[in-house]
C-alpha positions as CSV (number, residue, x, y, z in Angstrom):
1,M,11.9,-12.4,28.9
2,S,12.7,-13.2,25.2
3,L,13.4,-11.9,22.1
4,T,11.9,-15.2,20.6
5,P,8.3,-14.9,19.2
6,T,6.0,-17.1,21.0
7,E,5.1,-18.3,17.6
8,G,6.4,-17.4,14.3
9,W,9.7,-15.9,13.3
10,H,11.4,-12.3,13.0
11,C,11.6,-11.0,9.4
12,L,13.5,-8.3,8.1
13,H,14.1,-6.8,4.6
14,V,16.8,-4.4,3.9
15,F,17.3,-2.7,0.4
16,Y,20.7,-1.2,-0.6
17,R,22.3,1.0,-3.0
18,F,26.2,0.8,-4.1
19,D,27.9,4.0,-4.2
20,R,30.2,3.5,-7.3
21,M,32.4,6.9,-6.3
22,R,33.0,5.3,-2.9
23,F,33.9,2.0,-4.6
24,R,36.4,3.3,-6.9
25,T,38.4,4.9,-4.0
26,L,39.1,1.3,-2.7
27,G,42.2,-0.3,-3.2
28,P,42.4,-3.6,-4.9
29,A,42.9,-5.6,-1.6
30,E,40.3,-4.2,-0.3
31,R,37.9,-4.9,-3.3
32,A,39.1,-8.4,-3.4
33,D,38.4,-9.1,0.2
34,G,35.1,-7.0,0.1
35,C,33.8,-9.2,-2.6
36,R,34.8,-12.6,-1.2
37,E,33.3,-11.2,2.5
38,F,30.1,-10.2,0.7
39,C,29.5,-13.4,-0.9
40,D,30.5,-15.2,2.1
41,L,27.9,-13.1,4.5
42,L,25.3,-13.5,2.3
43,S,25.2,-16.9,1.5
44,P,22.2,-18.9,2.6
45,E,24.1,-21.9,3.5
46,R,26.5,-19.9,5.7
47,E,27.0,-21.6,9.3
48,G,25.7,-19.5,12.0
49,G,23.4,-17.5,9.5
50,P,19.8,-17.0,9.8
51,I,17.4,-20.1,9.2
52,R,16.0,-18.2,5.9
53,M,17.9,-15.8,3.6
54,Q,17.4,-14.8,0.0
55,T,19.0,-12.0,-1.9
56,F,17.6,-10.2,-5.3
57,L,18.6,-7.6,-7.6
58,V,16.3,-4.6,-7.5
59,M,15.4,-2.9,-10.8
60,G,15.1,0.8,-10.9
61,H,16.6,3.4,-9.1
62,K,15.3,2.7,-5.9
63,A,18.2,0.3,-4.9
64,D,20.6,-1.9,-6.4
65,F,19.9,-5.3,-4.1
66,G,17.9,-6.4,-1.3
67,I,17.7,-9.4,1.3
68,M,15.0,-10.7,3.1
69,M,15.8,-12.8,6.0
70,L,14.0,-14.8,8.7
71,D,15.1,-16.5,12.0
72,P,13.6,-16.4,15.7
73,D,16.4,-14.7,17.0
74,P,16.2,-10.8,15.6
75,L,20.0,-10.3,16.4
76,K,20.7,-12.6,14.1
77,L,19.0,-10.7,11.5
78,D,20.7,-7.3,12.5
79,A,24.2,-8.8,12.6
80,V,23.9,-9.4,9.0
81,H,23.2,-5.9,8.1
82,Q,26.0,-4.7,10.7
83,D,28.2,-7.2,9.2
84,L,27.8,-5.9,5.7
85,L,28.2,-2.3,6.6
86,F,31.2,-2.9,8.7
87,G,33.1,-5.2,6.1
88,S,35.4,-4.1,3.5
89,L,32.9,-3.0,1.1
90,G,30.8,-1.3,3.8
91,P,32.1,2.3,2.8
92,A,30.7,1.6,-0.5
93,I,27.3,0.0,0.7
94,C,24.3,2.3,1.3
95,P,20.9,1.1,3.0
96,V,18.0,2.6,1.2
97,W,15.0,1.1,3.0
98,S,14.0,-1.5,5.3
99,F,11.0,-3.1,6.9
100,V,10.8,-4.9,10.5
101,S,8.3,-7.5,10.9
102,L,7.0,-10.8,12.1
103,T,5.3,-13.8,10.6
104,E,1.8,-14.5,11.8
105,V,-1.1,-16.7,10.9
106,S,-3.9,-14.4,9.9
107,E,-7.2,-14.3,11.7
108,Y,-9.1,-14.7,8.8
109,L,-7.4,-18.1,8.1
110,P,-10.2,-20.4,9.3
111,D,-9.8,-22.9,11.7
112,E,-11.5,-26.3,11.7
113,A,-14.6,-24.9,13.7
114,R,-15.2,-22.0,11.2
115,F,-14.6,-24.3,8.1
116,A,-16.9,-26.6,9.3
117,H,-19.8,-23.6,9.9
118,R,-18.8,-22.8,6.2
119,L,-19.8,-26.5,5.1
120,E,-22.9,-26.2,7.0
121,E,-23.6,-22.8,5.3
122,E,-23.0,-24.7,1.7
123,G,-25.8,-27.3,2.8
124,L,-23.7,-30.2,4.2
125,K,-24.8,-31.7,7.7
126,P,-22.4,-32.8,10.3
127,G,-23.1,-36.3,10.1
128,E,-22.8,-36.9,6.3
129,E,-19.7,-38.6,5.1
130,E,-18.8,-35.6,2.6
131,F,-19.0,-33.3,5.4
132,R,-16.6,-35.5,7.4
133,R,-14.4,-35.9,4.1
134,R,-13.7,-32.5,3.6
135,L,-13.4,-31.5,7.2
136,S,-10.6,-34.1,7.4
137,Q,-9.0,-32.8,4.4
138,Y,-9.0,-29.2,5.4
139,A,-7.4,-30.0,9.0
140,K,-4.5,-31.7,7.1
141,R,-4.0,-28.6,4.8
142,L,-4.4,-26.3,8.0
143,E,-1.4,-27.7,9.5
144,V,0.6,-27.1,6.5
145,M,-0.5,-23.4,5.8
146,R,-0.1,-22.3,9.5
147,R,3.5,-24.0,9.7
148,Q,4.3,-21.9,5.8
149,R,2.9,-18.9,7.7
150,L,5.0,-19.2,10.7
151,Q,8.0,-20.7,9.6
152,P,8.1,-20.2,5.8
153,D,10.2,-21.9,3.2
154,L,11.1,-19.3,0.7
155,P,10.3,-20.4,-3.0
156,S,13.1,-20.1,-5.9
157,W,10.7,-18.7,-8.2
158,P,12.7,-16.2,-10.2
159,A,10.4,-13.1,-10.3
160,Y,9.9,-11.1,-6.5
161,C,8.5,-8.1,-5.6
162,F,7.9,-6.5,-2.2
163,Y,5.6,-3.7,-0.7
164,P,4.3,-2.6,2.3
165,M,0.5,-2.0,3.0
166,N,-1.7,-0.2,5.7
167,K,-5.7,-0.6,6.0
168,R,-7.3,2.5,6.1
169,R,-8.9,4.7,8.6
170,L,-10.9,7.2,6.7
171,P,-14.6,8.2,7.9
172,D,-16.4,6.7,5.1
173,A,-14.0,3.7,4.8
174,N,-12.3,2.7,8.4
175,W,-11.2,-1.0,8.5
176,F,-10.8,-1.3,11.9
177,L,-14.5,-0.2,12.7
178,L,-15.6,-3.1,10.7
179,D,-16.9,-6.1,12.8
180,F,-15.1,-9.6,12.1
181,D,-17.6,-11.0,9.9
182,A,-17.6,-8.3,7.4
183,R,-13.9,-8.2,7.5
184,D,-13.7,-11.9,7.1
185,R,-16.2,-11.7,4.0
186,L,-13.9,-9.4,2.5
187,M,-10.6,-11.2,3.0
188,A,-12.5,-14.5,1.8
189,E,-13.1,-12.5,-1.5
190,H,-9.5,-11.3,-1.7
191,G,-8.3,-14.8,-1.0
192,E,-10.1,-16.3,-3.8
193,S,-8.6,-13.7,-6.2
194,G,-5.4,-14.9,-5.2
195,I,-6.2,-18.6,-5.5
196,A,-7.0,-18.0,-9.1
197,F,-2.9,-17.5,-9.3
198,A,-2.2,-20.9,-7.7
199,G,1.0,-22.5,-9.4
200,R,2.3,-18.9,-10.8
201,V,2.3,-16.7,-7.8
202,T,3.2,-17.5,-4.4
203,Q,3.0,-14.7,-1.2
204,L,4.1,-14.3,2.5
205,I,2.2,-11.7,4.3
206,T,4.1,-10.3,7.4
207,V,3.2,-8.2,10.1
208,G,4.7,-4.6,11.3
209,I,2.1,-3.3,13.5
210,G,3.8,-2.2,16.4
211,L,7.1,-2.8,15.1
212,E,6.9,-0.3,11.6
213,D,5.3,2.7,10.1
214,W,3.6,0.3,7.9
215,E,1.3,-2.3,9.1
216,W,1.9,-5.5,6.6
217,G,4.6,-6.2,4.4
218,V,3.8,-8.5,1.1
219,S,6.4,-10.6,-0.3
220,L,5.5,-12.0,-3.7
221,W,7.7,-14.8,-6.0
222,A,6.1,-15.5,-9.2
223,R,7.4,-17.6,-12.4
224,N,7.4,-14.9,-14.5
225,P,7.1,-10.9,-14.1
226,Q,4.1,-10.7,-15.8
227,F,2.1,-12.7,-13.1
228,L,3.3,-9.9,-10.5
229,K,1.4,-7.7,-12.6
230,D,-1.6,-9.7,-13.0
231,I,-2.1,-10.6,-9.5
232,V,-1.6,-7.1,-8.1
233,Y,-4.0,-5.6,-11.0
234,R,-6.3,-8.1,-10.3
235,M,-6.6,-7.6,-6.6
236,R,-6.8,-4.3,-6.9
237,Y,-10.5,-4.5,-8.0
238,D,-11.5,-6.5,-4.4
239,E,-13.1,-4.4,-2.0
240,A,-10.4,-5.1,0.4
241,S,-8.0,-3.6,-1.5
242,A,-10.2,-0.9,-3.6
243,R,-11.7,0.4,-0.6
244,Y,-9.9,-0.5,2.5
245,A,-5.9,-0.4,1.2
246,E,-3.3,1.6,0.9
247,F,0.2,0.8,-0.6
248,G,3.9,1.8,-0.2
249,P,6.7,1.8,-2.2
250,F,7.0,-1.3,-4.5
251,Y,10.4,-3.0,-4.7
252,S,10.6,-5.5,-7.6
253,G,13.5,-7.5,-9.1
254,Y,14.9,-11.1,-9.5
255,L,16.5,-13.5,-7.2
256,A,20.1,-13.4,-7.6
257,S,23.3,-15.0,-5.8
258,P,25.5,-12.6,-4.1
259,R,28.2,-13.1,-6.7
260,E,25.5,-12.4,-9.6
261,I,24.7,-9.2,-7.8
262,L,28.1,-8.1,-7.6
263,D,28.5,-9.0,-11.4
264,R,25.1,-7.5,-12.2
265,C,26.2,-4.0,-10.4
266,R,29.5,-3.9,-12.0
267,I,31.3,-4.4,-8.7
268,R,34.3,-6.2,-9.5
269,E,37.5,-7.1,-7.7
């Protein structure tokens, strides 16, 4: 028995709000200790911390800041959350939303055999040089794509957005009653829309099925906030989205260090 996934990592998104009234009741020493503890705890370079961790400011009233963490050990992720609430600033920090998930390789990412079949559908024959060249190139990319989905590096692009989603189970639009080929075709179309934003937006989709109220969580990073709007708008027109997807609350903001979060939220020693 083990808490470590057979492949991939645990992922935790948590969003918080500062209680300013409670913060004002803290004494000078508690404020100073709390701000120092906050920055130390949420430092991505902290020894013994999660393998991957990012912090970001959240725009609007839903939250003040958020944390995204990944690690093979789920208790490491929960420890950050518990230590944050138990620290000197804990009385002034209120969790407002969270999403528990796992990294995964989507079943719609073609393996070499399925990619070879697609090449044949394009009219290429297995013995041809072009067929072998493209299949070899894809095999090399596939290894990288699998690793980035299971053990991702988190980009440092400044604009960030997270939202959960489900696939619908309506009488006339039930994703789970479609056969695999139909779902694969729809997701291929969806993927083509995303490829158009390469170099401007990158994403990580984690799975919450069996762990959360929502089935998937989508994390987006962009070089500019406008690209977040553009890609979500464009992909809403794909049938996989327009007909079969339901979306939860959006949390958008900007990558920020723990110190920048405190400064922006006026939480000062």
